[in-house]
N, C-alpha and C positions, 0 to 999 in steps of 0.2 A: 503492500501498499504505499510505503514511504518513497518509493521509487516512481511510483506512478505520480504520486504529487510534487517530488522533484522534477520529474519529465515535465509536468506541465508549466509549472513556474518557469522552467527556463523556456519553455515553447513560447509562453506570454512574453516574456523577456526578450527574446530574439527576435518574434514578431513586431513589438512595438518599438526597435531602432528603425531610422529612416535612412534606408539606402538611397541613393538617386539613380544607380543605374537601373533599378528595375522598374523605372516609369518612363523610360523611351520605350515608344512602340516599335515593333519589329520592322515596320515600315520605315521610319525614320532610319533604324539603324540600315537596314537594306539600301536604301538612297545615299548616305553616306559612302556607304562601303562601294558601290557602284561608280559614283561619281571620283572616288578617291583612285580606284582602279583606272578609271579614263584617263585620269591626269598623271598616273604612273605606266607601270606595267600590267596588262591585263592576264597576269599568271595566279598560280596559286599562292607564291609566295608573297605576293602583294595582297591577295585576298587576305590572307591572315594576317599582313601588318596592318591594314587598312580595318579589317574587324577588333584588331587590338586597339587601335585609335581610338574608334569611336567608345568601345567599352573606358577607356580612360577618361574621355570626354565626359561620359555619363557619369562616373565616380566623382566629377569633379563639380557639377552643377545640375540641375532640375531640367528636364525636358522642356518645361515652361521657360525657364530662362534661354537654355539652346534654341529655341523657336524663335522667341523675342531678338534675340541677337542675329540671329540667320535672317529675319525680317528688315531687320535695320541694316545688316550688310547689305542686303539688296537695295534697298531705300539710298544709301549711303552713293550706291553706284551712279544713280541720275542726277541730273542738274538743274530741276524743276525748283522753284522755291519751297514746294512742300519737301522735296527730298531735301534741301539744304539744311533746313531746319534739324532733321535727325541729326545731324554733324554736330552740334552743340547743345544739345538736350543732354542733361546730366545722367539721367537713368540710361540714355543709349551709352554714353562714354563706361558707364559701370557694366551693362551688360557685355558692351562690346572686351574691356579688359578682362574679364572674365572667361570670356571663351578665348583670347587671345592667351589667357595661362593655361586654359586646358589643352589648347591645341600644341602649344609649347611643350606641357607634360607629356602629351601623349607621343608628340616626336621623339623625346629623348626615350621613353618608356619602350616605342613599338620599332621605329626604325633604326 
């Protein structure tokens, strides 16, 4: 009986911890891997490296933060006044810096 109680308590404490990597949808991970492979070599070696990279990014930020940073990055590529506004907004800078740090960590870890 004690073993069951200890197991249940450890299970509750384990499931209560927040891990970012589990909230990235498979589609987002797949899109990242395909884009990464298309800008590198499209072989099994790079598939493993690109998969590792998105896993490392997912460890460092939530999917919501990642999606916001990706949207901001796309907006920053444009030159309209609306898109220019995103280049100076504090939240935009914060999200982009977090994405850049996560990408740098993934490069060091996986490539």
